[in-house]
C-alpha positions as CSV (number, residue, x, y, z in Angstrom):
1,X,51.7,-93.8,-46.2
2,X,52.1,-91.7,-49.2
3,X,48.1,-91.0,-49.3
4,X,48.5,-89.9,-45.8
5,X,51.3,-87.8,-46.3
6,X,49.4,-86.0,-49.1
7,X,46.4,-85.9,-47.1
8,X,47.6,-84.3,-44.5
9,X,49.6,-81.9,-47.0
10,X,46.5,-80.8,-47.9
11,X,44.8,-80.5,-44.7
12,X,47.9,-78.0,-43.5
13,X,47.3,-75.7,-46.8
14,X,43.6,-75.6,-46.0
15,X,44.3,-74.7,-42.5
16,X,46.9,-72.1,-43.4
17,X,44.3,-70.9,-46.2
18,X,41.6,-70.7,-43.6
19,X,43.8,-68.7,-41.1
20,X,44.6,-66.3,-43.8
21,X,41.0,-65.4,-44.7
22,X,40.4,-65.1,-41.1
23,X,42.9,-62.6,-40.8
24,X,41.9,-60.8,-44.3
25,X,38.4,-60.7,-42.6
26,X,39.7,-59.2,-39.5
27,X,41.7,-56.5,-41.3
28,X,38.4,-55.8,-43.6
29,X,36.4,-55.6,-40.2
30,X,39.2,-53.4,-38.8
31,X,39.3,-51.2,-41.4
32,X,35.4,-50.7,-41.8
33,X,35.0,-49.9,-38.0
34,X,38.1,-47.1,-38.7
35,X,36.0,-45.7,-41.8
36,X,32.7,-45.8,-39.8
37,X,34.4,-44.0,-36.5
38,X,36.2,-41.3,-38.9
39,X,32.6,-41.3,-40.4
40,X,31.0,-41.1,-37.0
41,X,33.5,-38.2,-36.1
42,X,32.9,-36.3,-39.1
43,X,29.6,-36.8,-39.0
44,X,28.9,-35.2,-35.6
45,X,31.0,-32.5,-36.2
46,X,29.2,-32.1,-39.1
47,X,26.0,-32.4,-37.0
48,X,27.1,-30.0,-34.5
49,X,28.2,-27.0,-37.6
50,X,24.7,-27.7,-38.6
51,X,22.9,-26.9,-35.4
52,X,25.6,-23.6,-34.5
53,X,24.9,-22.2,-38.1
54,X,21.2,-23.1,-38.6
55,X,20.0,-22.5,-34.6
56,X,18.2,-25.8,-35.1
57,X,18.3,-29.5,-34.8
58,X,17.6,-31.2,-37.7
59,X,15.4,-34.6,-38.2
60,X,17.7,-37.6,-39.3
61,X,16.0,-37.3,-42.7
62,X,17.4,-33.8,-43.0
63,X,20.7,-34.3,-42.1
64,X,21.0,-37.2,-44.2
65,X,20.0,-34.5,-47.2
66,X,22.5,-32.3,-46.0
67,X,25.4,-34.8,-45.6
68,X,24.5,-36.1,-49.1
69,X,23.7,-39.8,-47.9
70,X,20.4,-42.1,-48.3
71,X,17.8,-41.2,-45.5
72,X,18.1,-45.1,-44.8
73,X,21.8,-45.3,-44.7
74,X,22.8,-43.1,-41.7
75,X,23.8,-46.5,-39.3
76,X,25.7,-47.8,-42.4
77,X,27.6,-44.4,-42.9
78,X,28.2,-43.9,-39.1
79,X,27.8,-47.0,-37.6
80,X,25.0,-45.2,-35.4
81,X,21.9,-44.4,-35.1
82,X,21.1,-40.3,-35.5
83,X,20.2,-40.1,-31.8
84,X,23.6,-41.7,-31.0
85,X,25.3,-39.1,-33.6
86,X,23.7,-36.4,-31.9
87,X,24.8,-37.4,-28.1
88,X,28.1,-37.7,-29.9
89,X,27.7,-34.3,-31.5
90,X,26.8,-33.0,-28.0
91,X,29.5,-34.6,-26.1
92,X,32.4,-33.8,-28.6
93,X,31.4,-30.4,-29.8
94,X,29.7,-28.6,-26.7
95,X,31.4,-25.6,-27.8
96,X,28.7,-25.6,-30.5
97,X,25.5,-26.2,-28.3
98,X,27.1,-23.8,-26.2
99,X,26.9,-21.1,-29.0
100,X,23.7,-21.5,-30.1
101,X,22.7,-22.0,-26.5
102,X,23.5,-18.7,-25.8
103,X,22.4,-16.9,-28.8
104,X,19.1,-17.8,-27.6
105,X,19.4,-16.1,-24.0
106,X,21.2,-13.1,-25.4
107,X,18.5,-12.9,-28.1
108,X,15.4,-13.3,-25.2
109,X,17.0,-11.4,-23.2
110,X,17.5,-7.7,-25.7
111,X,13.8,-8.2,-26.9
112,X,12.4,-8.2,-24.0
113,X,14.3,-5.4,-22.5
114,X,13.7,-3.5,-26.3
115,X,9.2,-4.3,-26.0
116,X,9.3,-4.2,-22.2
117,X,7.7,-8.0,-21.8
118,X,8.6,-11.4,-22.3
119,X,9.6,-11.9,-25.8
120,X,7.7,-14.7,-27.5
121,X,9.5,-17.6,-29.8
122,X,7.9,-15.9,-33.0
123,X,9.2,-13.0,-32.2
124,X,12.5,-14.2,-31.7
125,X,12.2,-16.6,-35.0
126,X,11.8,-13.1,-37.0
127,X,14.8,-11.6,-35.2
128,X,17.0,-14.6,-36.0
129,X,16.0,-14.8,-39.6
130,X,14.4,-18.2,-39.3
131,X,10.6,-19.7,-38.0
132,X,9.1,-20.5,-35.0
133,X,9.2,-24.3,-35.9
134,X,12.7,-24.6,-36.4
135,X,13.3,-22.8,-33.2
136,X,11.2,-25.0,-31.6
137,X,13.5,-28.3,-32.4
138,X,16.2,-27.0,-29.9
139,X,13.7,-28.2,-27.0
140,X,13.0,-31.6,-25.9
141,X,15.0,-34.6,-24.1
142,X,17.8,-34.0,-26.3
143,X,17.7,-30.4,-26.8
144,X,19.5,-27.3,-25.6
145,X,16.3,-26.5,-23.3
146,X,13.4,-28.9,-21.9
147,X,10.9,-26.1,-23.3
148,X,10.4,-22.5,-24.2
149,X,9.6,-22.1,-20.1
150,X,13.1,-23.5,-19.1
151,X,14.7,-21.0,-22.2
152,X,12.7,-17.9,-19.9
153,X,13.4,-18.8,-16.8
154,X,17.1,-19.5,-17.3
155,X,17.6,-16.2,-19.5
156,X,15.7,-14.3,-16.5
157,X,17.8,-16.4,-13.5
158,X,21.4,-15.3,-15.9
159,X,20.7,-11.8,-15.6
160,X,17.6,-10.9,-13.4
161,X,18.6,-7.1,-13.7
162,X,17.7,-6.8,-17.4
163,X,14.4,-8.1,-16.6
164,X,13.2,-5.7,-13.8
165,X,11.3,-3.3,-16.0
166,X,9.7,-6.3,-18.2
167,X,6.1,-7.0,-17.6
168,X,4.5,-10.7,-16.9
169,X,2.3,-11.0,-18.9
170,X,0.3,-13.6,-16.5
171,X,-0.2,-10.9,-14.2
172,X,-2.1,-8.9,-16.7
173,X,-4.0,-11.9,-18.1
174,X,-8.1,-11.4,-18.5
175,X,-9.0,-14.0,-15.9
176,X,-7.0,-12.0,-13.1
177,X,-8.9,-8.8,-13.8
178,X,-12.0,-10.7,-13.9
179,X,-10.9,-12.3,-10.5
180,X,-10.4,-8.7,-9.1
181,X,-13.2,-7.1,-10.1
182,X,-15.5,-9.9,-8.7
183,X,-13.6,-9.3,-5.3
184,X,-14.4,-5.9,-5.6
185,X,-17.5,-6.0,-6.1
186,X,-18.9,-8.6,-3.5
187,X,-16.4,-7.8,-0.5
188,X,-17.1,-5.9,2.6
189,X,-14.1,-4.6,2.9
190,X,-10.6,-5.1,1.3
191,X,-7.0,-4.2,1.8
192,X,-4.9,-2.2,-0.7
193,X,-1.0,-2.0,-0.2
194,X,2.5,-1.8,-2.3
195,X,5.2,-3.9,-3.0
196,X,8.8,-3.4,-3.8
197,X,9.0,-6.0,-6.7
198,X,13.0,-7.0,-7.7
199,X,15.3,-8.9,-6.6
200,X,16.3,-8.4,-2.7
201,X,13.1,-7.0,-1.8
202,X,11.2,-9.8,0.1
203,X,7.8,-9.2,1.4
204,X,7.6,-8.9,5.2
205,X,6.3,-12.5,6.3
206,X,4.6,-11.5,9.6
207,X,2.1,-9.0,7.7
208,X,1.5,-11.5,5.4
209,X,0.7,-14.1,7.7
210,X,-1.7,-11.3,9.6
211,X,-3.3,-10.4,6.5
212,X,-4.3,-13.6,5.7
213,X,-5.8,-14.4,9.3
214,X,-7.8,-11.0,8.6
215,X,-8.9,-12.3,5.6
216,X,-10.1,-15.4,7.1
217,X,-11.7,-13.9,10.0
218,X,-13.3,-10.7,7.7
219,X,-13.4,-11.9,3.6
220,X,-11.5,-9.4,3.1
221,X,-9.4,-9.6,-0.2
222,X,-5.9,-7.7,-0.7
223,X,-5.5,-5.6,-3.4
224,X,-1.6,-5.2,-4.2
225,X,0.2,-2.7,-6.4
226,X,3.9,-3.2,-7.2
227,X,5.9,0.0,-7.8
228,X,6.8,1.4,-10.8
229,X,4.7,-1.1,-12.1
230,X,7.3,-3.9,-12.0
231,X,5.8,-7.6,-12.0
232,X,8.7,-9.9,-13.0
233,X,9.8,-10.7,-9.4
234,X,6.7,-10.8,-7.5
235,X,6.7,-13.0,-4.5
236,X,5.1,-16.2,-5.9
237,X,2.3,-16.4,-3.1
238,X,1.2,-13.0,-4.3
239,X,0.3,-14.4,-7.6
240,X,-0.7,-18.1,-6.1
241,X,-3.0,-16.7,-3.0
242,X,-6.8,-16.6,-4.4
243,X,-7.1,-13.7,-1.6
244,X,-4.6,-11.7,-3.0
245,X,-4.9,-9.3,-6.3
246,X,-2.1,-7.0,-8.1
247,X,-3.6,-4.2,-9.1
248,X,-2.7,-3.2,-12.8
249,X,-4.7,-0.3,-13.6
250,X,-6.6,2.3,-11.7
251,X,-10.0,1.4,-10.1
252,X,-12.7,3.7,-9.7
253,X,-15.0,2.5,-6.7
254,X,-17.4,5.9,-7.1
255,X,-17.0,9.1,-8.3
256,X,-15.2,10.0,-5.1
257,X,-13.3,7.2,-4.7
258,X,-10.2,5.9,-6.5
259,X,-7.8,3.0,-6.6
260,X,-4.8,5.1,-8.4
261,X,-1.3,3.2,-9.7
262,X,0.5,6.0,-10.6
263,X,4.0,5.2,-10.4
264,X,6.2,6.5,-7.8
265,X,9.9,6.3,-6.9
266,X,10.4,4.1,-3.8
267,X,12.7,6.0,-2.6
268,X,11.1,9.3,-2.9
269,X,11.1,11.3,0.2
270,X,7.4,12.6,-0.3
271,X,5.3,10.5,-2.5
272,X,2.5,12.8,-2.5
273,X,4.8,15.5,-4.5
274,X,3.1,17.3,-7.0
275,X,-0.4,15.3,-6.9
276,X,-2.7,18.0,-4.9
277,X,-3.7,19.4,-8.5
278,X,-4.0,15.8,-10.1
279,X,-7.3,13.9,-10.9
280,X,-11.1,15.3,-10.2
281,X,-11.9,17.7,-7.4
282,X,-13.2,16.1,-4.1
283,X,-12.1,12.4,-5.2
284,X,-10.1,10.5,-2.4
285,X,-6.9,8.8,-4.7
286,X,-5.9,6.2,-2.6
287,X,-2.0,5.9,-4.3
288,X,0.3,3.2,-3.6
289,X,3.6,4.3,-1.9
290,X,6.1,2.3,0.9
291,X,5.1,5.4,3.3
292,X,1.7,6.7,4.6
293,X,1.1,10.2,4.3
294,X,-2.7,11.7,3.9
295,X,-2.9,15.5,2.8
296,X,-6.4,17.2,2.7
297,X,-6.5,19.6,-0.4
298,X,-9.0,22.5,0.1
299,X,-11.8,22.6,-2.3
300,X,-15.0,24.4,-3.0
301,X,-16.7,25.3,0.4
302,X,-19.3,23.0,2.0
303,X,-17.8,20.2,0.0
304,X,-15.8,17.0,0.7
305,X,-11.9,18.1,0.3
306,X,-9.7,16.4,-2.1
307,X,-8.0,13.6,0.0
308,X,-4.5,12.4,-1.3
309,X,-3.9,8.7,0.8
310,X,-0.6,6.4,0.4
311,X,-1.0,2.8,1.6
312,X,2.3,1.7,3.3
313,X,3.8,-1.5,1.8
314,X,3.7,-5.2,2.1
315,X,7.7,-5.4,1.5
316,X,10.0,-4.8,3.9
317,X,12.5,-2.2,4.2
318,X,15.7,-3.1,1.7
319,X,16.6,-0.5,-0.4
320,X,20.6,-0.9,0.7
321,X,22.6,-1.8,-3.0
322,X,25.9,-3.3,-2.9
323,X,28.5,-1.3,-4.5
324,X,26.4,1.9,-4.4
325,X,27.8,5.4,-4.7
326,X,27.4,7.5,-1.8
327,X,24.2,9.3,-2.9
328,X,22.7,6.0,-3.2
329,X,23.7,4.7,-0.3
330,X,22.4,7.8,1.6
331,X,19.1,7.8,0.0
332,X,18.9,4.1,0.6
333,X,19.3,4.7,4.7
334,X,16.9,7.5,4.6
335,X,14.2,5.5,2.4
336,X,14.5,2.6,4.8
337,X,13.8,4.9,7.7
338,X,10.7,6.5,6.6
339,X,9.5,3.4,5.1
340,X,6.5,1.9,6.8
341,X,5.1,-2.1,6.4
342,X,1.5,-1.1,6.5
343,X,-1.8,-0.8,4.4
344,X,-5.1,1.4,4.0
345,X,-8.3,-0.5,4.8
346,X,-11.5,0.3,3.1
347,X,-14.9,-0.7,4.1
348,X,-18.1,0.1,2.5
349,X,-21.4,1.3,4.2
350,X,-24.7,2.6,2.8
351,X,-24.6,6.0,2.9
352,X,-23.8,8.0,-0.3
353,X,-21.6,11.1,-0.4
354,X,-24.4,13.2,-1.4
355,X,-21.7,15.8,-3.4
356,X,-23.3,18.1,-5.5
357,X,-26.6,16.4,-6.1
358,X,-25.1,13.0,-6.9
359,X,-26.3,10.1,-4.8
360,X,-24.6,7.0,-4.1
361,X,-26.2,3.6,-2.9
362,X,-22.9,3.0,-1.1
363,X,-20.3,5.0,0.0
364,X,-16.8,3.9,1.8
365,X,-14.7,4.4,5.0
366,X,-11.0,4.2,5.2
367,X,-8.3,3.8,8.0
368,X,-4.6,2.5,8.1
369,X,-3.4,-0.4,9.7
370,X,0.3,-0.2,10.4
371,X,2.1,-3.2,11.0
372,X,4.1,-4.1,14.5
373,X,7.3,-6.0,14.1
374,X,6.9,-7.2,18.3
375,X,3.9,-8.6,18.3
376,X,4.0,-9.9,14.3
377,X,0.8,-8.5,13.5
378,X,-1.4,-5.2,12.9
379,X,-4.5,-4.0,15.0
380,X,-7.8,-2.7,13.5
381,X,-10.5,-0.7,15.7
382,X,-10.1,-2.9,18.9
383,X,-8.8,-6.4,17.4
384,X,-5.2,-7.3,17.1
385,X,-4.5,-10.0,13.7
386,X,-1.2,-12.1,13.6
387,X,-0.7,-15.0,11.7
388,X,-1.4,-17.5,15.1
389,X,-4.9,-15.4,15.4
390,X,-7.3,-12.7,16.6
391,X,-7.6,-11.4,20.0
392,X,-8.9,-8.4,21.8
393,X,-7.2,-5.5,22.9
394,X,-7.8,-2.0,24.4
395,X,-6.8,1.5,23.2
396,X,-4.3,3.8,25.1
397,X,-6.4,6.7,24.2
398,X,-9.2,8.0,21.7
399,X,-8.2,11.4,20.6
400,X,-11.3,13.7,19.5
401,X,-10.6,16.1,16.5
402,X,-11.5,20.0,18.0
403,X,-14.5,19.7,20.0
404,X,-15.3,23.5,20.6
405,X,-17.6,23.2,23.2
406,X,-20.5,24.3,23.2
407,X,-21.5,27.0,20.6
408,X,-19.5,25.3,17.2
409,X,-19.6,21.7,18.0
410,X,-21.5,19.5,15.8
411,X,-24.0,18.0,17.7
412,X,-24.6,15.1,15.1
413,X,-21.0,13.4,16.0
414,X,-21.8,12.6,19.8
415,X,-23.9,9.5,19.4
416,X,-21.2,8.2,16.8
417,X,-18.4,9.1,19.3
418,X,-20.5,7.4,22.3
419,X,-20.9,4.2,20.0
420,X,-17.2,4.4,19.6
421,X,-16.4,4.4,23.1
422,X,-18.6,1.8,23.9
423,X,-17.1,-0.5,20.9
424,X,-13.5,0.6,21.2
425,X,-13.1,0.8,25.5
426,X,-10.5,3.3,25.0
427,X,-8.5,4.0,28.6
428,X,-8.7,7.9,27.8
429,X,-10.8,9.8,26.1
430,X,-8.7,13.4,24.7
431,X,-10.5,16.5,23.9
432,X,-8.4,19.2,21.7
433,X,-9.8,23.1,21.9
434,X,-12.5,21.0,24.3
435,X,-13.5,24.9,25.1
436,X,-15.1,27.2,21.4
437,X,-14.4,30.5,24.4
438,X,-16.8,32.4,22.1
439,X,-18.0,34.2,25.5
440,X,-14.3,35.4,25.9
441,X,-13.3,35.9,22.0
442,X,-10.9,38.4,21.8
443,X,-11.6,38.2,18.1
444,X,-14.9,39.6,18.4
445,X,-14.4,42.5,20.7
446,X,-15.6,45.3,18.4
447,X,-17.8,43.3,16.2
448,X,-20.7,44.8,17.9
449,X,-23.4,43.1,15.6
450,X,-21.6,39.4,16.0
451,X,-21.9,39.8,19.7
452,X,-25.3,41.2,20.2
453,X,-26.5,37.9,17.7
454,X,-24.8,35.6,20.4
455,X,-26.5,37.4,23.5
456,X,-29.3,36.1,22.6
457,X,-31.3,37.9,26.1
458,X,-27.9,37.5,27.8
459,X,-27.1,34.6,28.3
460,X,-25.2,33.9,25.3
461,X,-22.3,36.3,26.4
462,X,-22.2,34.5,30.0
463,X,-19.0,32.8,30.5
464,X,-20.2,31.2,34.0
465,X,-23.2,29.7,32.0
466,X,-20.6,28.5,29.0
467,X,-18.4,26.9,31.6
468,X,-21.6,25.1,32.9
469,X,-22.4,23.7,29.3
470,X,-18.6,22.6,28.9
471,X,-18.9,20.9,32.3
472,X,-21.9,19.3,30.8
473,X,-20.4,18.0,27.8
474,X,-17.6,16.3,29.8
475,X,-20.0,14.8,32.2
476,X,-21.4,13.0,29.8
477,X,-18.5,11.8,28.3
478,X,-17.6,10.5,31.9
479,X,-21.1,9.0,32.3
480,X,-20.1,6.7,29.0
481,X,-17.6,4.5,30.5
482,X,-17.0,4.2,34.4
483,X,-13.4,3.9,33.8
484,X,-12.4,5.9,31.0
485,X,-10.1,8.9,31.8
486,X,-10.5,12.6,30.1
487,X,-7.4,14.2,28.9
488,X,-7.5,18.3,28.3
489,X,-5.2,19.0,25.9
490,X,-3.6,22.6,26.3
491,X,-5.2,24.8,23.3
492,X,-5.6,27.9,22.1
493,X,-9.2,28.4,22.5
494,X,-9.7,27.7,26.0
495,X,-6.1,30.0,26.4
496,X,-8.0,32.7,25.9
497,X,-9.4,32.6,29.2
498,X,-6.4,33.5,30.6
499,X,-5.8,36.6,28.0
500,X,-9.6,37.4,29.1
501,X,-8.2,37.8,32.6
502,X,-4.7,39.1,32.1
503,X,-6.8,42.2,29.6
504,X,-9.3,42.8,32.7
505,X,-11.8,42.9,29.8
506,X,-14.5,41.5,32.5
507,X,-14.2,44.6,34.7
508,X,-16.3,46.8,32.1
509,X,-18.6,43.5,31.6
510,X,-21.6,43.7,34.2
511,X,-22.7,40.1,32.9
512,X,-19.1,38.6,33.6
513,X,-17.7,40.6,36.1
514,X,-18.4,38.4,38.8
515,X,-17.0,35.2,37.3
516,X,-14.5,37.1,36.2
517,X,-13.2,38.5,39.7
518,X,-13.1,35.1,40.8
519,X,-11.2,33.5,38.4
520,X,-8.8,36.0,38.6
521,X,-7.7,35.6,42.1
522,X,-7.5,32.2,41.3
523,X,-4.9,32.9,38.6
524,X,-3.0,36.1,40.8
525,X,-2.0,32.7,43.0
526,X,-0.9,30.9,40.1
527,X,-3.2,28.6,39.1
528,X,-5.2,27.8,36.0
529,X,-8.5,29.2,35.9
530,X,-10.3,27.0,33.7
531,X,-8.8,23.9,35.7
532,X,-10.5,26.0,38.4
533,X,-13.6,26.7,37.0
534,X,-14.2,23.2,36.1
535,X,-13.2,20.9,38.7
536,X,-12.3,22.9,41.8
537,X,-14.9,23.9,44.3
538,X,-15.5,27.8,43.9
539,X,-14.1,30.2,46.2
540,X,-17.0,31.9,48.6
541,X,-17.2,35.6,48.7
542,X,-18.8,37.8,51.7
543,X,-21.4,39.1,49.1
544,X,-22.2,35.6,47.9
545,X,-25.6,35.2,49.2
546,X,-26.1,31.9,47.0
547,X,-26.4,28.5,48.3
548,X,-22.7,27.0,47.8
549,X,-22.0,25.5,44.2
550,X,-19.9,22.4,43.9
551,X,-17.5,21.7,40.8
552,X,-19.0,21.6,37.7
553,X,-17.6,18.5,36.8
554,X,-18.9,15.8,38.6
555,X,-15.9,13.5,38.8
556,X,-12.6,15.9,39.0
557,X,-10.2,13.2,39.7
558,X,-10.7,11.3,36.3
559,X,-10.1,14.8,34.5
560,X,-6.9,15.8,33.8
561,X,-5.5,19.4,32.3
562,X,-2.6,19.0,30.6
563,X,-0.4,22.3,31.8
564,X,1.0,25.1,29.4
565,X,4.6,24.2,30.2
566,X,4.0,20.3,30.4
567,X,6.0,18.3,27.6
568,X,2.2,16.7,27.0
569,X,1.5,13.0,27.7
570,X,2.7,10.1,25.7
571,X,1.6,6.5,25.7
572,X,2.3,3.3,24.3
573,X,5.6,1.3,24.2
574,X,9.0,3.5,25.0
575,X,10.5,2.6,21.4
576,X,7.1,3.6,19.8
577,X,5.5,6.5,22.2
578,X,2.2,8.5,21.0
579,X,2.5,12.1,21.8
580,X,-1.7,12.4,22.8
581,X,-1.4,15.8,24.8
582,X,-0.1,18.2,22.2
583,X,-2.2,20.4,21.0
584,X,-0.5,21.8,17.7
585,X,-1.0,25.4,17.7
586,X,2.7,26.0,18.7
587,X,5.4,24.9,16.6
588,X,9.4,24.8,17.1
589,X,10.6,28.1,18.7
590,X,7.8,29.8,19.1
591,X,6.9,29.5,15.1
592,X,3.3,28.3,13.9
593,X,3.1,24.4,13.6
594,X,3.1,22.4,10.7
595,X,3.1,18.7,10.1
596,X,6.5,18.4,9.2
597,X,7.3,20.2,12.3
598,X,5.4,17.7,14.5
599,X,7.1,14.9,12.9
600,X,10.5,15.8,13.1
601,X,10.1,16.9,16.7
602,X,8.6,13.4,18.2
603,X,8.2,11.3,15.2
604,X,4.7,9.8,16.6
605,X,1.6,11.8,17.4
606,X,-2.2,12.8,17.0
607,X,-3.0,16.1,17.5
608,X,-5.5,19.1,16.5
609,X,-5.8,22.2,15.5
610,X,-5.8,22.8,12.1
611,X,-9.2,21.1,11.2
612,X,-8.0,18.8,8.3
613,X,-7.0,15.5,8.0
614,X,-2.9,15.1,7.5
615,X,-0.6,12.5,8.2
616,X,3.1,11.5,7.8
617,X,3.7,8.0,8.8
618,X,3.3,8.2,12.7
619,X,2.2,11.5,12.8
620,X,-1.4,12.1,12.2
621,X,-3.2,15.7,12.3
622,X,-6.9,15.4,13.0
623,X,-9.9,17.0,11.5
624,X,-12.5,18.9,13.6
625,X,-15.6,18.1,15.8
626,X,-17.2,21.1,14.5
627,X,-19.7,22.3,11.9
628,X,-17.8,22.7,8.9
629,X,-19.6,25.4,7.7
630,X,-18.9,28.3,10.1
631,X,-19.0,32.2,10.0
632,X,-15.4,32.3,9.4
633,X,-15.1,29.5,6.9
634,X,-17.9,30.9,4.6
635,X,-15.6,32.5,2.3
636,X,-13.1,30.7,0.2
637,X,-12.0,27.4,-0.1
638,X,-11.7,24.7,2.6
639,X,-10.1,21.4,3.7
640,X,-11.7,20.6,7.0
641,X,-12.4,16.9,7.7
642,X,-14.4,15.5,10.6
643,X,-12.5,12.8,12.5
644,X,-11.0,11.1,15.6
645,X,-7.9,9.1,16.2
646,X,-6.4,5.9,18.3
647,X,-3.6,5.6,19.7
648,X,-3.1,1.5,20.2
649,X,-1.1,-0.7,23.0
650,X,1.8,-0.6,20.4
651,X,1.8,2.8,20.0
652,X,-0.2,2.2,16.2
653,X,-2.5,5.0,15.0
654,X,-5.8,4.4,13.1
655,X,-7.7,7.3,12.2
656,X,-11.4,7.9,11.4
657,X,-13.2,10.1,9.5
658,X,-17.1,10.9,10.1
659,X,-18.7,10.1,7.2
660,X,-22.8,8.9,6.5
661,X,-23.5,9.3,10.3
662,X,-20.7,6.9,11.5
663,X,-16.5,7.0,12.1
664,X,-16.7,3.2,10.7
665,X,-18.7,0.5,9.7
666,X,-20.6,-0.9,12.3
667,X,-22.5,-3.9,12.9
668,X,-26.1,-2.8,13.4
669,X,-27.4,-2.7,9.8
670,X,-26.0,-5.4,7.1
671,X,-24.8,-4.0,3.5
672,X,-27.4,-3.7,0.8
673,X,-26.4,-6.5,-2.0
674,X,-24.0,-5.4,-4.3
675,X,-26.7,-5.0,-7.6
676,X,-28.2,-1.9,-5.1
677,X,-24.7,-0.9,-3.9
678,X,-23.2,0.3,-6.6
679,X,-23.6,3.5,-8.6
680,X,-23.9,4.2,-12.5
681,X,-22.0,7.0,-13.9
682,X,-23.7,9.4,-16.3
683,X,-23.1,7.2,-19.1
684,X,-24.8,4.7,-17.5
685,X,-21.5,2.8,-16.7
686,X,-21.4,1.0,-13.5
687,X,-18.9,1.4,-10.9
688,X,-16.1,0.1,-10.1
689,X,-14.2,0.7,-13.6
690,X,-11.0,0.2,-14.5
691,X,-9.1,3.1,-15.8
692,X,-5.8,2.2,-18.3
693,X,-2.8,3.4,-16.9
694,X,-2.1,5.8,-19.9
695,X,-5.3,7.4,-20.7
696,X,-5.8,7.9,-24.2
697,X,-5.7,11.6,-25.8
698,X,-6.3,13.5,-28.9
699,X,-3.0,12.2,-30.5
700,X,-4.0,9.6,-33.2
701,X,-0.9,7.5,-32.4
702,X,-1.2,7.3,-28.6
703,X,-1.3,3.8,-27.1
704,X,-1.5,2.0,-23.8
705,X,-0.2,-1.6,-22.7
706,X,-4.3,-2.6,-23.1
707,X,-4.6,-1.4,-26.7
708,X,-4.5,-3.6,-29.8
709,X,-1.6,-3.2,-32.5
710,X,-2.9,-2.0,-35.9
711,X,-4.2,-4.5,-38.3
712,X,-1.7,-4.3,-41.3
713,X,-3.5,-4.4,-44.9
714,X,-3.6,-7.7,-46.7
């Protein structure tokens, strides 16, 4: 019994000791856990502090050294792995991580603005007094950014305005330039337009899709110039489409044509201001701008004029700025009103310019295209292009530059005009200054030698025979197309007939006394003497023994005179009417006419009189149909051109200049191969050739965006 008792006592003691040992063991474990938790907190705090002070995430080995423990005792000290410690630091000390993140964004933004292009990681490391390798530790799954691209995107999204003037280097890559030059060399035609790069300037979707269709149908690439040289916020489609190329520097196509990338203010009222005297004479400058303007600058006679041509834009007209000042809101509204979605289309032909003895194997035609929002497309020649495809359209009118039949008319234009009429099938043919009127020219009244030269045996000054020749020209035009109607605009040269009759000059002219007396009677009755002479059966006089003469024009019902007091003739939709019956010799309120006055009066018009191409958005002034070297242009400088214009069914306008025997490239003759098309300059360099934006001067320190930085000596 005693033995049993002792045994039980011993067992109870052992049990008591075991419980105490367990309690002591649990306490030790608890204290150890508390110690590890404390160390974890301290470690996470220390790690966050390290990252904040050093702008880097250290390796486990580097942090162990910094903390003063062995590299293999991380778990023993903190109770967790270094990866877990990093996660604790991120969770518990987010402010430290946020501070480093903001510092990185701020440094990238500041450097990018200072240098004008996106900063590199090397440049950031130098600025932050560290190394590229150390900065790279902040990238990754547990880092502050996924990668460097994530850092750039975050910074740009955070402050988009800070990057508007910062260059996107991917746009300036050698690969893009090579692709652009190859497209230029091989394409039969191409389009040049502008975009407004920046936040809040979307591209016009309908025009973009129509251009895509045009490319698919014709193979024509599209060249885009970002205004103000901005490239950061270009629409991604402009960078990704293989048929679109971003123009970053001037391209000389040949000595007479240049794609110009001069920077312009998007809101500038007149984008061609100050450009008339710049660049080579006789060289057409195609300049990216959100308006369509054309200027013919006078140069030496019998040479091509110096042309300034702006493009229109691919961007929508969105200039309004939130919280802007009054003057800014005003300029935004005005810029939006004048903004024209469109482009200039340039196509190759087989004839050189032949200026100053410098022939080319190939040359260029150009014409504008206008986007029509209602149809979500544009018309080129007689084809409408939309995002859905293409279809044929018929122009409302073909307007010829001043015809000046018969003495001054350039005969070599007649066959090309016939081809244009047959190809485009316009409903109307509009003639300006359709009669030259040399036989009744009051400017020659006292120039006896000139009149003697014109007499040519008594027929050169015969008004009746002159009218017969004018009628022959009209009959020829009527014979081209049985449906076409001829519109004769009231013009200053045909109006000389009324002055001739009013002043009774014919009364002392034995050659013209008969026709003069006949038309004098007509004018007394209040009729237009010229309309009567061409379209009406003539009066019979008792003394007239000749056989009865019928109308000079064979189908007078297809010829319409625009009277002097008429408002002209407008075609197209009511909201985009194009005035085609106004000649242009009379300006507002009896003053001389100019392009600005016409634009302000009617907004859209095609007219003549000045003999030189000019344009302001929807108002186009045509060149002439005469020879360019007339007697009264022999001296001084000239800006004369030969051109015709089209008013389309939607009120769109195209102007075609006469070059190399045609107004635009027909399908009769294929283009020569590229290796034969392009001219070489005097140094043997082949066109097309790129010209840097900032051309070098004599200054030793002159550099541009393409210059290599100077090499530092070792």
